[in-house]
C-alpha positions as a Python dict, from the first residue, in 0.01 Angstrom:
ca = {
    (1, 'M'): (0, 0, 0),
    (2, 'P'): (49, -235, -296),
    (3, 'K'): (3, -604, -239),
    (4, 'K'): (360, -691, -347),
    (5, 'T'): (508, -449, -90),
    (6, 'Q'): (298, -604, 185),
    (7, 'I'): (413, -954, 94),
    (8, 'V'): (780, -847, 87),
    (9, 'L'): (748, -675, 425),
    (10, 'I'): (582, -983, 578),
    (11, 'I'): (861, -1208, 446),
    (12, 'I'): (1137, -975, 573),
    (13, 'F'): (967, -939, 912),
    (14, 'S'): (928, -1319, 937),
    (15, 'I'): (1299, -1370, 860),
    (16, 'F'): (1397, -1129, 1137),
    (17, 'L'): (1170, -1302, 1387),
    (18, 'V'): (1300, -1648, 1304),
    (19, 'S'): (1665, -1544, 1330),
    (20, 'C'): (1635, -1338, 1650),
    (21, 'G'): (1838, -1588, 1856),
    (22, 'Y'): (1570, -1656, 2113),
    (23, 'K'): (1675, -1922, 2364),
    (24, 'K'): (1485, -2047, 2666),
    (25, 'I'): (1644, -1939, 2994),
    (26, 'N'): (1527, -2233, 3201),
    (27, 'Q'): (1631, -2533, 2994),
    (28, 'K'): (1566, -2860, 3174),
    (29, 'D'): (1757, -3083, 2933),
    (30, 'T'): (2091, -2899, 2950),
    (31, 'P'): (2302, -2971, 3261),
    (32, 'I'): (2410, -2635, 3399),
    (33, 'I'): (2547, -2691, 3750),
    (34, 'Y'): (2684, -2970, 3964),
    (35, 'I'): (2679, -2902, 4337),
    (36, 'K'): (2964, -3096, 4490),
    (37, 'T'): (2886, -2989, 4848),
    (38, 'L'): (2607, -2788, 5003),
    (39, 'E'): (2639, -2701, 5371),
    (40, 'Y'): (2416, -2487, 5586),
    (41, 'T'): (2418, -2324, 5927),
    (42, 'G'): (2122, -2197, 6125),
    (43, 'D'): (1778, -2355, 6140),
    (44, 'K'): (1833, -2725, 6058),
    (45, 'R'): (1481, -2799, 5936),
    (46, 'L'): (1470, -2503, 5697),
    (47, 'G'): (1827, -2564, 5585),
    (48, 'Y'): (1744, -2925, 5504),
    (49, 'L'): (1436, -2818, 5307),
    (50, 'I'): (1628, -2559, 5103),
    (51, 'K'): (1920, -2798, 5051),
    (52, 'N'): (1696, -3070, 4907),
    (53, 'Q'): (1521, -2827, 4672),
    (54, 'V'): (1850, -2683, 4542),
    (55, 'L'): (2016, -3022, 4501),
    (56, 'L'): (1738, -3128, 4263),
    (57, 'T'): (1891, -2898, 3999),
    (58, 'S'): (2239, -3052, 4032),
    (59, 'Q'): (2352, -3285, 3753),
    (60, 'K'): (2679, -3481, 3745),
    (61, 'N'): (2787, -3399, 3389),
    (62, 'A'): (2736, -3021, 3417),
    (63, 'K'): (2981, -2752, 3310),
    (64, 'N'): (3001, -2573, 3645),
    (65, 'N'): (3117, -2748, 3965),
    (66, 'L'): (3007, -2558, 4274),
    (67, 'E'): (3044, -2558, 4651),
    (68, 'I'): (2758, -2381, 4826),
    (69, 'N'): (2731, -2257, 5184),
    (70, 'L'): (2403, -2128, 5327),
    (71, 'S'): (2365, -1926, 5643),
    (72, 'L'): (2003, -1909, 5761),
    (73, 'D'): (1864, -1656, 6006),
    (74, 'K'): (1495, -1672, 6103),
    (75, 'N'): (1333, -1380, 6285),
    (76, 'K'): (985, -1362, 6434),
    (77, 'T'): (870, -1015, 6535),
    (78, 'P'): (533, -880, 6648),
    (79, 'K'): (366, -660, 6389),
    (80, 'D'): (28, -546, 6527),
    (81, 'K'): (-126, -517, 6872),
    (82, 'N'): (-487, -462, 6968),
    (83, 'E'): (-618, -199, 7212),
    (84, 'A'): (-549, -426, 7510),
    (85, 'G'): (-182, -461, 7412),
    (86, 'K'): (-212, -822, 7293),
    (87, 'I'): (-21, -917, 6982),
    (88, 'I'): (-256, -1004, 6697),
    (89, 'K'): (-13, -1034, 6405),
    (90, 'F'): (346, -1157, 6368),
    (91, 'T'): (602, -1123, 6090),
    (92, 'V'): (832, -1414, 6013),
    (93, 'A'): (1140, -1323, 5809),
    (94, 'L'): (1404, -1558, 5674),
    (95, 'N'): (1740, -1422, 5566),
    (96, 'V'): (1966, -1660, 5374),
    (97, 'D'): (2324, -1563, 5293),
    (98, 'L'): (2448, -1768, 4999),
    (99, 'T'): (2817, -1821, 4925),
    (100, 'I'): (2897, -1993, 4596),
    (101, 'K'): (3247, -2113, 4517),
    (102, 'N'): (3305, -2219, 4158),
    (103, 'L'): (3556, -2507, 4174),
    (104, 'D'): (3657, -2462, 3809),
    (105, 'N'): (3792, -2107, 3836),
    (106, 'M'): (3790, -2066, 4220),
    (107, 'K'): (3564, -1759, 4191),
    (108, 'T'): (3343, -1683, 4494),
    (109, 'I'): (3005, -1510, 4484),
    (110, 'D'): (2806, -1387, 4785),
    (111, 'K'): (2433, -1317, 4763),
    (112, 'S'): (2156, -1260, 5018),
    (113, 'F'): (1793, -1365, 4989),
    (114, 'V'): (1523, -1228, 5220),
    (115, 'Q'): (1156, -1321, 5240),
    (116, 'A'): (898, -1217, 5500),
    (117, 'I'): (535, -1312, 5556),
    (118, 'D'): (280, -1193, 5812),
    (119, 'Y'): (39, -1422, 5991),
    (120, 'N'): (-243, -1366, 6240),
    (121, 'V'): (-255, -1508, 6590),
    (122, 'Q'): (-522, -1779, 6604),
    (123, 'K'): (-775, -1851, 6879),
    (124, 'N'): (-562, -2117, 7046),
    (125, 'H'): (-186, -2158, 7077),
    (126, 'F'): (-169, -2485, 6883),
    (127, 'E'): (-325, -2328, 6571),
    (128, 'T'): (-90, -2030, 6600),
    (129, 'I'): (214, -2260, 6609),
    (130, 'N'): (86, -2455, 6307),
    (131, 'E'): (29, -2129, 6120),
    (132, 'E'): (385, -2019, 6199),
    (133, 'K'): (525, -2353, 6077),
    (134, 'S'): (334, -2339, 5749),
    (135, 'V'): (437, -1977, 5689),
    (136, 'T'): (801, -2062, 5764),
    (137, 'I'): (799, -2358, 5524),
    (138, 'N'): (638, -2138, 5259),
    (139, 'I'): (915, -1879, 5301),
    (140, 'A'): (1185, -2148, 5277),
    (141, 'E'): (1033, -2284, 4955),
    (142, 'R'): (1022, -1934, 4805),
    (143, 'I'): (1387, -1875, 4892),
    (144, 'A'): (1482, -2214, 4746),
    (145, 'E'): (1309, -2114, 4421),
    (146, 'D'): (1493, -1781, 4423),
    (147, 'I'): (1828, -1956, 4475),
    (148, 'I'): (1757, -2201, 4192),
    (149, 'R'): (1655, -1916, 3963),
    (150, 'Y'): (1970, -1723, 4054),
    (151, 'L'): (2197, -2023, 3990),
    (152, 'T'): (2024, -2098, 3659),
    (153, 'L'): (2054, -1741, 3536),
    (154, 'S'): (2411, -1694, 3662),
    (155, 'Y'): (2558, -2013, 3524),
    (156, 'G'): (2322, -2087, 3237),
    (157, 'N'): (2491, -1854, 2989),
}
């Protein structure tokens, strides 16, 4: 291939790459949403944790004014038993039903988020309870991240 043709192709390819319209999805400097109210029902501790995480993305001068309702449902079920019939592993699942009401156009969106994690029963009861608490907080943080990502992608365009 002649050298001039290679140079022309590189220039044309560079022009197409520069003008592709790439834009970051998660822009921190642009205010996207303002959450006027966020209410939750269900587990108060987990609701408070998720509420605080989601409210960090809210900015007063944003384009979209929202009301958000969260309904939390935590389930703990046994997963495995040993030969003696003792439970050795539990599954903790958190189901969050999200209802978003856009106050600008009065449009309502419903979405569900589900996360589940397994944990082993420890040697004493205190350690098992601490393990359950840490797993539950981990699940709540994951769901909060999912909700933030959903709000950013839904209202960021």
